[in-house]
CHARMM internal coordinates of N, CA and C (Angstrom, degrees):
IC EDIT
DIST 1 N 1 CA 1.4429
DIST 1 CA 1 C 1.5120
ANGL 1 N 1 CA 1 C 114.85
DIST 1 C 2 N 1.2930
ANGL 1 CA 1 C 2 N 114.61
DIHE 1 N 1 CA 1 C 2 N -38.08
DIST 2 N 2 CA 1.4914
ANGL 1 C 2 N 2 CA 118.85
DIHE 1 CA 1 C 2 N 2 CA -174.98
DIST 2 CA 2 C 1.5048
ANGL 2 N 2 CA 2 C 106.51
DIHE 1 C 2 N 2 CA 2 C -72.85
DIST 2 C 3 N 1.2988
ANGL 2 CA 2 C 3 N 120.98
DIHE 2 N 2 CA 2 C 3 N -30.97
DIST 3 N 3 CA 1.4444
ANGL 2 C 3 N 3 CA 120.76
DIHE 2 CA 2 C 3 N 3 CA -178.12
DIST 3 CA 3 C 1.5741
ANGL 3 N 3 CA 3 C 109.31
DIHE 2 C 3 N 3 CA 3 C -72.52
DIST 3 C 4 N 1.3495
ANGL 3 CA 3 C 4 N 116.09
DIHE 3 N 3 CA 3 C 4 N -36.84
DIST 4 N 4 CA 1.4579
ANGL 3 C 4 N 4 CA 119.49
DIHE 3 CA 3 C 4 N 4 CA 175.73
DIST 4 CA 4 C 1.5061
ANGL 4 N 4 CA 4 C 111.98
DIHE 3 C 4 N 4 CA 4 C -65.22
DIST 4 C 5 N 1.3300
ANGL 4 CA 4 C 5 N 118.15
DIHE 4 N 4 CA 4 C 5 N -37.74
DIST 5 N 5 CA 1.4807
ANGL 4 C 5 N 5 CA 123.84
DIHE 4 CA 4 C 5 N 5 CA 175.07
DIST 5 CA 5 C 1.4791
ANGL 5 N 5 CA 5 C 110.13
DIHE 4 C 5 N 5 CA 5 C -62.21
DIST 5 C 6 N 1.3058
ANGL 5 CA 5 C 6 N 118.09
DIHE 5 N 5 CA 5 C 6 N -46.45
DIST 6 N 6 CA 1.3341
ANGL 5 C 6 N 6 CA 123.09
DIHE 5 CA 5 C 6 N 6 CA -179.96
DIST 6 CA 6 C 1.5483
ANGL 6 N 6 CA 6 C 113.72
DIHE 5 C 6 N 6 CA 6 C -62.24
DIST 6 C 7 N 1.2615
ANGL 6 CA 6 C 7 N 115.21
DIHE 6 N 6 CA 6 C 7 N -42.34
DIST 7 N 7 CA 1.4954
ANGL 6 C 7 N 7 CA 121.40
DIHE 6 CA 6 C 7 N 7 CA 176.66
DIST 7 CA 7 C 1.5553
ANGL 7 N 7 CA 7 C 110.01
DIHE 6 C 7 N 7 CA 7 C -62.10
DIST 7 C 8 N 1.3103
ANGL 7 CA 7 C 8 N 118.13
DIHE 7 N 7 CA 7 C 8 N -43.26
DIST 8 N 8 CA 1.4104
ANGL 7 C 8 N 8 CA 122.12
DIHE 7 CA 7 C 8 N 8 CA 176.59
DIST 8 CA 8 C 1.5377
ANGL 8 N 8 CA 8 C 113.05
DIHE 7 C 8 N 8 CA 8 C -60.57
DIST 8 C 9 N 1.3189
ANGL 8 CA 8 C 9 N 116.85
DIHE 8 N 8 CA 8 C 9 N -43.44
DIST 9 N 9 CA 1.4752
ANGL 8 C 9 N 9 CA 126.22
DIHE 8 CA 8 C 9 N 9 CA 175.84
DIST 9 CA 9 C 1.5673
ANGL 9 N 9 CA 9 C 107.83
DIHE 8 C 9 N 9 CA 9 C -57.59
DIST 9 C 10 N 1.3500
ANGL 9 CA 9 C 10 N 115.33
DIHE 9 N 9 CA 9 C 10 N -51.38
DIST 10 N 10 CA 1.4044
ANGL 9 C 10 N 10 CA 120.16
DIHE 9 CA 9 C 10 N 10 CA -175.34
DIST 10 CA 10 C 1.5821
ANGL 10 N 10 CA 10 C 109.71
DIHE 9 C 10 N 10 CA 10 C -61.72
DIST 10 C 11 N 1.3448
ANGL 10 CA 10 C 11 N 114.99
DIHE 10 N 10 CA 10 C 11 N -45.01
DIST 11 N 11 CA 1.4762
ANGL 10 C 11 N 11 CA 117.20
DIHE 10 CA 10 C 11 N 11 CA 177.88
DIST 11 CA 11 C 1.4363
ANGL 11 N 11 CA 11 C 114.03
DIHE 10 C 11 N 11 CA 11 C -57.45
DIST 11 C 12 N 1.3764
ANGL 11 CA 11 C 12 N 113.26
DIHE 11 N 11 CA 11 C 12 N -44.25
DIST 12 N 12 CA 1.4383
ANGL 11 C 12 N 12 CA 117.77
DIHE 11 CA 11 C 12 N 12 CA 179.71
DIST 12 CA 12 C 1.5421
ANGL 12 N 12 CA 12 C 111.99
DIHE 11 C 12 N 12 CA 12 C -62.32
DIST 12 C 13 N 1.3159
ANGL 12 CA 12 C 13 N 117.73
DIHE 12 N 12 CA 12 C 13 N -41.62
DIST 13 N 13 CA 1.4475
ANGL 12 C 13 N 13 CA 124.24
DIHE 12 CA 12 C 13 N 13 CA -176.17
DIST 13 CA 13 C 1.6064
ANGL 13 N 13 CA 13 C 104.26
DIHE 12 C 13 N 13 CA 13 C -67.46
DIST 13 C 14 N 1.2849
ANGL 13 CA 13 C 14 N 117.89
DIHE 13 N 13 CA 13 C 14 N -48.92
DIST 14 N 14 CA 1.4543
ANGL 13 C 14 N 14 CA 121.05
DIHE 13 CA 13 C 14 N 14 CA 176.62
DIST 14 CA 14 C 1.4892
ANGL 14 N 14 CA 14 C 115.74
DIHE 13 C 14 N 14 CA 14 C -53.15
DIST 14 C 15 N 1.3693
ANGL 14 CA 14 C 15 N 114.33
DIHE 14 N 14 CA 14 C 15 N -46.30
DIST 15 N 15 CA 1.4576
ANGL 14 C 15 N 15 CA 120.87
DIHE 14 CA 14 C 15 N 15 CA 175.90
DIST 15 CA 15 C 1.5086
ANGL 15 N 15 CA 15 C 112.10
DIHE 14 C 15 N 15 CA 15 C -57.10
DIST 15 C 16 N 1.3555
ANGL 15 CA 15 C 16 N 118.02
DIHE 15 N 15 CA 15 C 16 N -47.58
DIST 16 N 16 CA 1.3776
ANGL 15 C 16 N 16 CA 123.52
DIHE 15 CA 15 C 16 N 16 CA -175.83
DIST 16 CA 16 C 1.6326
ANGL 16 N 16 CA 16 C 110.94
DIHE 15 C 16 N 16 CA 16 C -68.54
DIST 16 C 17 N 1.2801
ANGL 16 CA 16 C 17 N 110.95
DIHE 16 N 16 CA 16 C 17 N -39.11
DIST 17 N 17 CA 1.4534
ANGL 16 C 17 N 17 CA 111.95
DIHE 16 CA 16 C 17 N 17 CA -177.94
DIST 17 CA 17 C 1.4437
ANGL 17 N 17 CA 17 C 116.99
DIHE 16 C 17 N 17 CA 17 C -77.29
DIST 17 C 18 N 1.3848
ANGL 17 CA 17 C 18 N 119.26
DIHE 17 N 17 CA 17 C 18 N -39.04
DIST 18 N 18 CA 1.4802
ANGL 17 C 18 N 18 CA 122.18
DIHE 17 CA 17 C 18 N 18 CA -172.42
DIST 18 CA 18 C 1.4855
ANGL 18 N 18 CA 18 C 112.53
DIHE 17 C 18 N 18 CA 18 C -105.65
DIST 18 C 19 N 1.3064
ANGL 18 CA 18 C 19 N 124.38
DIHE 18 N 18 CA 18 C 19 N -9.24
DIST 19 N 19 CA 1.4331
ANGL 18 C 19 N 19 CA 123.83
DIHE 18 CA 18 C 19 N 19 CA -169.31
DIST 19 CA 19 C 1.4734
ANGL 19 N 19 CA 19 C 112.06
DIHE 18 C 19 N 19 CA 19 C -93.65
DIST 19 C 20 N 1.2440
ANGL 19 CA 19 C 20 N 118.60
DIHE 19 N 19 CA 19 C 20 N 22.19
DIST 20 N 20 CA 1.4521
ANGL 19 C 20 N 20 CA 125.23
DIHE 19 CA 19 C 20 N 20 CA -178.83
DIST 20 CA 20 C 1.5321
ANGL 20 N 20 CA 20 C 104.71
DIHE 19 C 20 N 20 CA 20 C -68.92
DIST 20 C 21 N 1.2569
ANGL 20 CA 20 C 21 N 116.46
DIHE 20 N 20 CA 20 C 21 N 153.52
DIST 21 N 21 CA 1.4542
ANGL 20 C 21 N 21 CA 124.26
DIHE 20 CA 20 C 21 N 21 CA -173.61
DIST 21 CA 21 C 1.4644
ANGL 21 N 21 CA 21 C 114.49
DIHE 20 C 21 N 21 CA 21 C -59.03
DIST 21 C 22 N 1.4069
ANGL 21 CA 21 C 22 N 114.95
DIHE 21 N 21 CA 21 C 22 N 85.98
DIST 22 N 22 CA 1.4446
ANGL 21 C 22 N 22 CA 117.18
DIHE 21 CA 21 C 22 N 22 CA 176.55
DIST 22 CA 22 C 1.5695
ANGL 22 N 22 CA 22 C 113.68
DIHE 21 C 22 N 22 CA 22 C 79.01
DIST 22 C 23 N 1.2796
ANGL 22 CA 22 C 23 N 121.49
DIHE 22 N 22 CA 22 C 23 N -6.63
DIST 23 N 23 CA 1.3950
ANGL 22 C 23 N 23 CA 119.77
DIHE 22 CA 22 C 23 N 23 CA -175.69
DIST 23 CA 23 C 1.4852
ANGL 23 N 23 CA 23 C 111.57
DIHE 22 C 23 N 23 CA 23 C -82.87
DIST 23 C 24 N 1.4166
ANGL 23 CA 23 C 24 N 114.44
DIHE 23 N 23 CA 23 C 24 N 136.49
DIST 24 N 24 CA 1.4666
ANGL 23 C 24 N 24 CA 115.38
DIHE 23 CA 23 C 24 N 24 CA 174.48
DIST 24 CA 24 C 1.4919
ANGL 24 N 24 CA 24 C 108.51
DIHE 23 C 24 N 24 CA 24 C -79.42
DIST 24 C 25 N 1.4501
ANGL 24 CA 24 C 25 N 119.10
DIHE 24 N 24 CA 24 C 25 N 153.38
DIST 25 N 25 CA 1.3778
ANGL 24 C 25 N 25 CA 118.80
DIHE 24 CA 24 C 25 N 25 CA 177.61
DIST 25 CA 25 C 1.5635
ANGL 25 N 25 CA 25 C 116.00
DIHE 24 C 25 N 25 CA 25 C -62.55
DIST 25 C 26 N 1.2895
ANGL 25 CA 25 C 26 N 116.63
DIHE 25 N 25 CA 25 C 26 N 137.74
DIST 26 N 26 CA 1.4602
ANGL 25 C 26 N 26 CA 119.61
DIHE 25 CA 25 C 26 N 26 CA 177.34
DIST 26 CA 26 C 1.4626
ANGL 26 N 26 CA 26 C 111.97
DIHE 25 C 26 N 26 CA 26 C -80.09
DIST 26 C 27 N 1.3662
ANGL 26 CA 26 C 27 N 120.18
DIHE 26 N 26 CA 26 C 27 N 165.59
DIST 27 N 27 CA 1.4695
ANGL 26 C 27 N 27 CA 119.45
DIHE 26 CA 26 C 27 N 27 CA 178.64
DIST 27 CA 27 C 1.5499
ANGL 27 N 27 CA 27 C 109.01
DIHE 26 C 27 N 27 CA 27 C -64.79
DIST 27 C 28 N 1.2641
ANGL 27 CA 27 C 28 N 116.82
DIHE 27 N 27 CA 27 C 28 N -35.90
DIST 28 N 28 CA 1.4834
ANGL 27 C 28 N 28 CA 119.00
DIHE 27 CA 27 C 28 N 28 CA 175.93
DIST 28 CA 28 C 1.4963
ANGL 28 N 28 CA 28 C 114.74
DIHE 27 C 28 N 28 CA 28 C -57.73
DIST 28 C 29 N 1.3737
ANGL 28 CA 28 C 29 N 112.50
DIHE 28 N 28 CA 28 C 29 N -48.34
DIST 29 N 29 CA 1.4531
ANGL 28 C 29 N 29 CA 116.18
DIHE 28 CA 28 C 29 N 29 CA 177.72
DIST 29 CA 29 C 1.5274
ANGL 29 N 29 CA 29 C 116.39
DIHE 28 C 29 N 29 CA 29 C -60.48
DIST 29 C 30 N 1.3970
ANGL 29 CA 29 C 30 N 111.39
DIHE 29 N 29 CA 29 C 30 N -34.27
DIST 30 N 30 CA 1.5219
ANGL 29 C 30 N 30 CA 117.45
DIHE 29 CA 29 C 30 N 30 CA 178.15
DIST 30 CA 30 C 1.5070
ANGL 30 N 30 CA 30 C 108.63
DIHE 29 C 30 N 30 CA 30 C -71.31
DIST 30 C 31 N 1.2884
ANGL 30 CA 30 C 31 N 119.88
DIHE 30 N 30 CA 30 C 31 N -38.40
DIST 31 N 31 CA 1.4815
ANGL 30 C 31 N 31 CA 122.17
DIHE 30 CA 30 C 31 N 31 CA 176.01
DIST 31 CA 31 C 1.4898
ANGL 31 N 31 CA 31 C 112.97
DIHE 30 C 31 N 31 CA 31 C -64.10
DIST 31 C 32 N 1.3037
ANGL 31 CA 31 C 32 N 113.82
DIHE 31 N 31 CA 31 C 32 N -44.75
DIST 32 N 32 CA 1.4616
ANGL 31 C 32 N 32 CA 118.59
DIHE 31 CA 31 C 32 N 32 CA 178.15
DIST 32 CA 32 C 1.4674
ANGL 32 N 32 CA 32 C 111.76
DIHE 31 C 32 N 32 CA 32 C -62.36
DIST 32 C 33 N 1.4183
ANGL 32 CA 32 C 33 N 118.45
DIHE 32 N 32 CA 32 C 33 N -39.14
DIST 33 N 33 CA 1.4798
ANGL 32 C 33 N 33 CA 120.37
DIHE 32 CA 32 C 33 N 33 CA -179.51
DIST 33 CA 33 C 1.5099
ANGL 33 N 33 CA 33 C 110.51
DIHE 32 C 33 N 33 CA 33 C -69.29
DIST 33 C 34 N 1.3490
ANGL 33 CA 33 C 34 N 114.40
DIHE 33 N 33 CA 33 C 34 N -43.63
DIST 34 N 34 CA 1.5224
ANGL 33 C 34 N 34 CA 116.54
DIHE 33 CA 33 C 34 N 34 CA 174.28
DIST 34 CA 34 C 1.4779
ANGL 34 N 34 CA 34 C 114.36
DIHE 33 C 34 N 34 CA 34 C -53.73
DIST 34 C 35 N 1.3970
ANGL 34 CA 34 C 35 N 117.56
DIHE 34 N 34 CA 34 C 35 N -43.92
DIST 35 N 35 CA 1.4410
ANGL 34 C 35 N 35 CA 120.98
DIHE 34 CA 34 C 35 N 35 CA 179.16
DIST 35 CA 35 C 1.5148
ANGL 35 N 35 CA 35 C 110.42
DIHE 34 C 35 N 35 CA 35 C -62.64
DIST 35 C 36 N 1.3739
ANGL 35 CA 35 C 36 N 115.84
DIHE 35 N 35 CA 35 C 36 N -43.28
DIST 36 N 36 CA 1.4409
ANGL 35 C 36 N 36 CA 121.75
DIHE 35 CA 35 C 36 N 36 CA 179.46
DIST 36 CA 36 C 1.5002
ANGL 36 N 36 CA 36 C 113.39
DIHE 35 C 36 N 36 CA 36 C -57.01
DIST 36 C 37 N 1.3089
ANGL 36 CA 36 C 37 N 113.25
DIHE 36 N 36 CA 36 C 37 N -51.12
DIST 37 N 37 CA 1.4620
ANGL 36 C 37 N 37 CA 122.47
DIHE 36 CA 36 C 37 N 37 CA -179.44
DIST 37 CA 37 C 1.5143
ANGL 37 N 37 CA 37 C 112.34
DIHE 36 C 37 N 37 CA 37 C -61.22
DIST 37 C 38 N 1.3989
ANGL 37 CA 37 C 38 N 117.96
DIHE 37 N 37 CA 37 C 38 N -43.91
DIST 38 N 38 CA 1.3405
ANGL 37 C 38 N 38 CA 120.64
DIHE 37 CA 37 C 38 N 38 CA -179.80
DIST 38 CA 38 C 1.5481
ANGL 38 N 38 CA 38 C 111.98
DIHE 37 C 38 N 38 CA 38 C -63.85
DIST 38 C 39 N 1.3070
ANGL 38 CA 38 C 39 N 114.98
DIHE 38 N 38 CA 38 C 39 N -42.45
DIST 39 N 39 CA 1.5067
ANGL 38 C 39 N 39 CA 121.18
DIHE 38 CA 38 C 39 N 39 CA 179.47
DIST 39 CA 39 C 1.5702
ANGL 39 N 39 CA 39 C 109.12
DIHE 38 C 39 N 39 CA 39 C -64.43
DIST 39 C 40 N 1.3152
ANGL 39 CA 39 C 40 N 115.51
DIHE 39 N 39 CA 39 C 40 N -48.10
DIST 40 N 40 CA 1.5114
ANGL 39 C 40 N 40 CA 119.93
DIHE 39 CA 39 C 40 N 40 CA -178.19
DIST 40 CA 40 C 1.5553
ANGL 40 N 40 CA 40 C 110.44
DIHE 39 C 40 N 40 CA 40 C -60.98
DIST 40 C 41 N 1.2766
ANGL 40 CA 40 C 41 N 112.43
DIHE 40 N 40 CA 40 C 41 N -40.61
DIST 41 N 41 CA 1.5643
ANGL 40 C 41 N 41 CA 118.18
DIHE 40 CA 40 C 41 N 41 CA 178.78
DIST 41 CA 41 C 1.4661
ANGL 41 N 41 CA 41 C 109.24
DIHE 40 C 41 N 41 CA 41 C -61.78
DIST 41 C 42 N 1.3068
ANGL 41 CA 41 C 42 N 119.07
DIHE 41 N 41 CA 41 C 42 N -42.18
DIST 42 N 42 CA 1.5654
ANGL 41 C 42 N 42 CA 119.72
DIHE 41 CA 41 C 42 N 42 CA -177.73
DIST 42 CA 42 C 1.5085
ANGL 42 N 42 CA 42 C 108.78
DIHE 41 C 42 N 42 CA 42 C -73.91
DIST 42 C 43 N 1.3797
ANGL 42 CA 42 C 43 N 116.82
DIHE 42 N 42 CA 42 C 43 N -42.14
DIST 43 N 43 CA 1.3439
ANGL 42 C 43 N 43 CA 121.14
DIHE 42 CA 42 C 43 N 43 CA 178.17
DIST 43 CA 43 C 1.5836
ANGL 43 N 43 CA 43 C 116.24
DIHE 42 C 43 N 43 CA 43 C -56.40
DIST 43 C 44 N 1.3911
ANGL 43 CA 43 C 44 N 110.84
DIHE 43 N 43 CA 43 C 44 N -43.83
DIST 44 N 44 CA 1.4971
ANGL 43 C 44 N 44 CA 117.15
DIHE 43 CA 43 C 44 N 44 CA -177.65
DIST 44 CA 44 C 1.5112
ANGL 44 N 44 CA 44 C 111.47
DIHE 43 C 44 N 44 CA 44 C -94.34
DIST 44 C 45 N 1.3472
ANGL 44 CA 44 C 45 N 116.11
DIHE 44 N 44 CA 44 C 45 N 4.87
DIST 45 N 45 CA 1.4830
ANGL 44 C 45 N 45 CA 120.54
DIHE 44 CA 44 C 45 N 45 CA 179.98
DIST 45 CA 45 C 1.4867
ANGL 45 N 45 CA 45 C 114.53
DIHE 44 C 45 N 45 CA 45 C 54.21
DIST 45 C 46 N 1.3231
ANGL 45 CA 45 C 46 N 114.32
DIHE 45 N 45 CA 45 C 46 N 47.15
DIST 46 N 46 CA 1.4890
ANGL 45 C 46 N 46 CA 122.04
DIHE 45 CA 45 C 46 N 46 CA 177.61
DIST 46 CA 46 C 1.5210
ANGL 46 N 46 CA 46 C 105.74
DIHE 45 C 46 N 46 CA 46 C -93.03
DIST 46 C 47 N 1.2420
ANGL 46 CA 46 C 47 N 120.92
DIHE 46 N 46 CA 46 C 47 N 121.27
DIST 47 N 47 CA 1.4510
ANGL 46 C 47 N 47 CA 128.57
DIHE 46 CA 46 C 47 N 47 CA -176.11
DIST 47 CA 47 C 1.5262
ANGL 47 N 47 CA 47 C 112.08
DIHE 46 C 47 N 47 CA 47 C -64.09
DIST 47 C 48 N 1.3306
ANGL 47 CA 47 C 48 N 114.92
DIHE 47 N 47 CA 47 C 48 N -39.69
DIST 48 N 48 CA 1.4956
ANGL 47 C 48 N 48 CA 112.86
DIHE 47 CA 47 C 48 N 48 CA -177.96
DIST 48 CA 48 C 1.6743
ANGL 48 N 48 CA 48 C 104.05
DIHE 47 C 48 N 48 CA 48 C -172.13
DIST 48 C 49 N 1.3133
ANGL 48 CA 48 C 49 N 111.86
DIHE 48 N 48 CA 48 C 49 N 154.35
DIST 49 N 49 CA 1.3997
ANGL 48 C 49 N 49 CA 117.80
DIHE 48 CA 48 C 49 N 49 CA 178.61
DIST 49 CA 49 C 1.5751
ANGL 49 N 49 CA 49 C 107.86
DIHE 48 C 49 N 49 CA 49 C -155.04
DIST 49 C 50 N 1.3865
ANGL 49 CA 49 C 50 N 114.49
DIHE 49 N 49 CA 49 C 50 N 163.28
DIST 50 N 50 CA 1.4246
ANGL 49 C 50 N 50 CA 116.14
DIHE 49 CA 49 C 50 N 50 CA 172.65
DIST 50 CA 50 C 1.5302
ANGL 50 N 50 CA 50 C 106.27
DIHE 49 C 50 N 50 CA 50 C -132.23
DIST 50 C 51 N 1.3766
ANGL 50 CA 50 C 51 N 115.45
DIHE 50 N 50 CA 50 C 51 N 144.02
DIST 51 N 51 CA 1.3433
ANGL 50 C 51 N 51 CA 122.82
DIHE 50 CA 50 C 51 N 51 CA -175.88
DIST 51 CA 51 C 1.5442
ANGL 51 N 51 CA 51 C 111.17
DIHE 50 C 51 N 51 CA 51 C -128.91
DIST 51 C 52 N 1.3575
ANGL 51 CA 51 C 52 N 116.01
DIHE 51 N 51 CA 51 C 52 N 135.74
DIST 52 N 52 CA 1.5192
ANGL 51 C 52 N 52 CA 117.81
DIHE 51 CA 51 C 52 N 52 CA 174.82
DIST 52 CA 52 C 1.4851
ANGL 52 N 52 CA 52 C 100.46
DIHE 51 C 52 N 52 CA 52 C -136.93
DIST 52 C 53 N 1.4081
ANGL 52 CA 52 C 53 N 106.93
DIHE 52 N 52 CA 52 C 53 N 142.48
DIST 53 N 53 CA 1.5345
ANGL 52 C 53 N 53 CA 117.15
DIHE 52 CA 52 C 53 N 53 CA 174.43
DIST 53 CA 53 C 1.5458
ANGL 53 N 53 CA 53 C 102.40
DIHE 52 C 53 N 53 CA 53 C -116.17
DIST 53 C 54 N 1.2916
ANGL 53 CA 53 C 54 N 115.60
DIHE 53 N 53 CA 53 C 54 N 127.83
DIST 54 N 54 CA 1.4518
ANGL 53 C 54 N 54 CA 124.46
DIHE 53 CA 53 C 54 N 54 CA 179.19
DIST 54 CA 54 C 1.4979
ANGL 54 N 54 CA 54 C 110.20
DIHE 53 C 54 N 54 CA 54 C -121.34
DIST 54 C 55 N 1.3911
ANGL 54 CA 54 C 55 N 117.08
DIHE 54 N 54 CA 54 C 55 N 122.62
DIST 55 N 55 CA 1.4532
ANGL 54 C 55 N 55 CA 120.81
DIHE 54 CA 54 C 55 N 55 CA 179.14
DIST 55 CA 55 C 1.5036
ANGL 55 N 55 CA 55 C 109.67
DIHE 54 C 55 N 55 CA 55 C -128.66
DIST 55 C 56 N 1.3027
ANGL 55 CA 55 C 56 N 115.88
DIHE 55 N 55 CA 55 C 56 N 130.23
DIST 56 N 56 CA 1.4181
ANGL 55 C 56 N 56 CA 121.09
DIHE 55 CA 55 C 56 N 56 CA -178.63
DIST 56 CA 56 C 1.5813
ANGL 56 N 56 CA 56 C 114.31
DIHE 55 C 56 N 56 CA 56 C 50.30
DIST 56 C 57 N 1.3815
ANGL 56 CA 56 C 57 N 114.60
DIHE 56 N 56 CA 56 C 57 N 33.95
DIST 57 N 57 CA 1.3892
ANGL 56 C 57 N 57 CA 122.12
DIHE 56 CA 56 C 57 N 57 CA 179.54
DIST 57 CA 57 C 1.5365
ANGL 57 N 57 CA 57 C 117.47
DIHE 56 C 57 N 57 CA 57 C 78.43
DIST 57 C 58 N 1.3616
ANGL 57 CA 57 C 58 N 113.49
DIHE 57 N 57 CA 57 C 58 N 10.32
DIST 58 N 58 CA 1.4920
ANGL 57 C 58 N 58 CA 117.72
DIHE 57 CA 57 C 58 N 58 CA 174.98
DIST 58 CA 58 C 1.4856
ANGL 58 N 58 CA 58 C 107.80
DIHE 57 C 58 N 58 CA 58 C -120.07
DIST 58 C 59 N 1.3446
ANGL 58 CA 58 C 59 N 117.50
DIHE 58 N 58 CA 58 C 59 N 137.45
DIST 59 N 59 CA 1.4179
ANGL 58 C 59 N 59 CA 125.02
DIHE 58 CA 58 C 59 N 59 CA 170.45
DIST 59 CA 59 C 1.4758
ANGL 59 N 59 CA 59 C 112.57
DIHE 58 C 59 N 59 CA 59 C -71.09
DIST 59 C 60 N 1.3618
ANGL 59 CA 59 C 60 N 116.11
DIHE 59 N 59 CA 59 C 60 N 114.11
DIST 60 N 60 CA 1.5316
ANGL 59 C 60 N 60 CA 117.58
DIHE 59 CA 59 C 60 N 60 CA 179.18
DIST 60 CA 60 C 1.4545
ANGL 60 N 60 CA 60 C 112.37
DIHE 59 C 60 N 60 CA 60 C -104.53
DIST 60 C 61 N 1.3886
ANGL 60 CA 60 C 61 N 115.61
DIHE 60 N 60 CA 60 C 61 N -6.37
DIST 61 N 61 CA 1.4844
ANGL 60 C 61 N 61 CA 114.79
DIHE 60 CA 60 C 61 N 61 CA 174.83
DIST 61 CA 61 C 1.5616
ANGL 61 N 61 CA 61 C 102.55
DIHE 60 C 61 N 61 CA 61 C -159.83
DIST 61 C 62 N 1.4141
ANGL 61 CA 61 C 62 N 115.49
DIHE 61 N 61 CA 61 C 62 N 139.01
DIST 62 N 62 CA 1.3831
ANGL 61 C 62 N 62 CA 122.92
DIHE 61 CA 61 C 62 N 62 CA 168.61
DIST 62 CA 62 C 1.4570
ANGL 62 N 62 CA 62 C 111.53
DIHE 61 C 62 N 62 CA 62 C -153.30
DIST 62 C 63 N 1.2898
ANGL 62 CA 62 C 63 N 113.97
DIHE 62 N 62 CA 62 C 63 N 134.13
DIST 63 N 63 CA 1.4983
ANGL 62 C 63 N 63 CA 117.65
DIHE 62 CA 62 C 63 N 63 CA 175.84
DIST 63 CA 63 C 1.5220
ANGL 63 N 63 CA 63 C 109.31
DIHE 62 C 63 N 63 CA 63 C -161.03
DIST 63 C 64 N 1.3802
ANGL 63 CA 63 C 64 N 113.35
DIHE 63 N 63 CA 63 C 64 N 152.93
DIST 64 N 64 CA 1.4643
ANGL 63 C 64 N 64 CA 124.07
DIHE 63 CA 63 C 64 N 64 CA 169.66
DIST 64 CA 64 C 1.4509
ANGL 64 N 64 CA 64 C 111.28
DIHE 63 C 64 N 64 CA 64 C -98.33
DIST 64 C 65 N 1.2896
ANGL 64 CA 64 C 65 N 120.09
DIHE 64 N 64 CA 64 C 65 N 145.00
DIST 65 N 65 CA 1.4471
ANGL 64 C 65 N 65 CA 127.14
DIHE 64 CA 64 C 65 N 65 CA 178.05
DIST 65 CA 65 C 1.4425
ANGL 65 N 65 CA 65 C 110.14
DIHE 64 C 65 N 65 CA 65 C -124.45
DIST 65 C 66 N 1.3600
ANGL 65 CA 65 C 66 N 118.74
DIHE 65 N 65 CA 65 C 66 N 149.39
DIST 66 N 66 CA 1.4623
ANGL 65 C 66 N 66 CA 121.62
DIHE 65 CA 65 C 66 N 66 CA 177.46
DIST 66 CA 66 C 1.4276
ANGL 66 N 66 CA 66 C 117.43
DIHE 65 C 66 N 66 CA 66 C 72.90
DIST 66 C 67 N 1.3455
ANGL 66 CA 66 C 67 N 114.13
DIHE 66 N 66 CA 66 C 67 N -147.58
DIST 67 N 67 CA 1.5394
ANGL 66 C 67 N 67 CA 119.05
DIHE 66 CA 66 C 67 N 67 CA -171.91
DIST 67 CA 67 C 1.5127
ANGL 67 N 67 CA 67 C 108.16
DIHE 66 C 67 N 67 CA 67 C -106.70
DIST 67 C 68 N 1.3717
ANGL 67 CA 67 C 68 N 115.55
DIHE 67 N 67 CA 67 C 68 N 145.96
DIST 68 N 68 CA 1.4331
ANGL 67 C 68 N 68 CA 119.43
DIHE 67 CA 67 C 68 N 68 CA 172.90
DIST 68 CA 68 C 1.4534
ANGL 68 N 68 CA 68 C 111.86
DIHE 67 C 68 N 68 CA 68 C -104.56
DIST 68 C 69 N 1.3426
ANGL 68 CA 68 C 69 N 119.85
DIHE 68 N 68 CA 68 C 69 N 151.86
DIST 69 N 69 CA 1.3921
ANGL 68 C 69 N 69 CA 129.15
DIHE 68 CA 68 C 69 N 69 CA 172.84
DIST 69 CA 69 C 1.4459
ANGL 69 N 69 CA 69 C 118.96
DIHE 68 C 69 N 69 CA 69 C 21.53
END
COOR INIT
IC SEED 1 N 1 CA 1 C
IC BUILD
């Protein structure tokens, strides 16, 4: 249940950060998003996750967080 809640929070944050009318994410927004995901991952004890943001068929953000396999 915690993981689903975290996913919903992340989707909401991504939408608010990157879904601005045609605006590409700024370096500051990306840094803030990275910090948010890192903190949320630690708080919720998520070992690793991958996030991709696709807008109009183009990947505008992709990153892996935490540990892999």
